[in-house]
TORKOL-4160 file (C-alpha; in steps of 0.2 Angstrom, whole numbers, padded with zeros to 4 digits, m for minus):
37
<pt num="1" X="m0315" Y="m0369" Z="0447"/>
<pt num="2" X="m0314" Y="m0350" Z="0442"/>
<pt num="3" X="m0327" Y="m0338" Z="0451"/>
<pt num="4" X="m0330" Y="m0321" Z="0445"/>
<pt num="5" X="m0341" Y="m0308" Z="0454"/>
<pt num="6" X="m0349" Y="m0291" Z="0448"/>
<pt num="7" X="m0339" Y="m0289" Z="0432"/>
<pt num="8" X="m0343" Y="m0273" Z="0422"/>
<pt num="9" X="m0336" Y="m0269" Z="0404"/>
<pt num="10" X="m0340" Y="m0254" Z="0394"/>
<pt num="11" X="m0334" Y="m0247" Z="0377"/>
<pt num="12" X="m0336" Y="m0229" Z="0378"/>
<pt num="13" X="m0354" Y="m0226" Z="0384"/>
<pt num="14" X="m0359" Y="m0243" Z="0378"/>
<pt num="15" X="m0360" Y="m0255" Z="0394"/>
<pt num="16" X="m0359" Y="m0273" Z="0387"/>
<pt num="17" X="m0357" Y="m0282" Z="0404"/>
<pt num="18" X="m0367" Y="m0276" Z="0419"/>
<pt num="19" X="m0363" Y="m0285" Z="0435"/>
<pt num="20" X="m0360" Y="m0302" Z="0428"/>
<pt num="21" X="m0356" Y="m0316" Z="0441"/>
<pt num="22" X="m0353" Y="m0334" Z="0439"/>
<pt num="23" X="m0343" Y="m0350" Z="0443"/>
<pt num="24" X="m0335" Y="m0360" Z="0429"/>
<pt num="25" X="m0330" Y="m0378" Z="0432"/>
<pt num="26" X="m0315" Y="m0386" Z="0424"/>
<pt num="27" X="m0319" Y="m0396" Z="0408"/>
<pt num="28" X="m0336" Y="m0387" Z="0405"/>
<pt num="29" X="m0339" Y="m0375" Z="0391"/>
<pt num="30" X="m0348" Y="m0359" Z="0396"/>
<pt num="31" X="m0355" Y="m0345" Z="0386"/>
<pt num="32" X="m0361" Y="m0328" Z="0390"/>
<pt num="33" X="m0373" Y="m0322" Z="0377"/>
<pt num="34" X="m0381" Y="m0305" Z="0376"/>
<pt num="35" X="m0398" Y="m0299" Z="0370"/>
<pt num="36" X="m0392" Y="m0297" Z="0352"/>
<pt num="37" X="m0386" Y="m0315" Z="0352"/>
């Protein structure tokens, strides 16, 4: 398992991740999809 907590990512002034947290189990496919799809 991989666990992430409070991840933030920006490109210039454009924040694309704002406090993402999650647990990712081995063998499971996970997606992070934003408002624009």
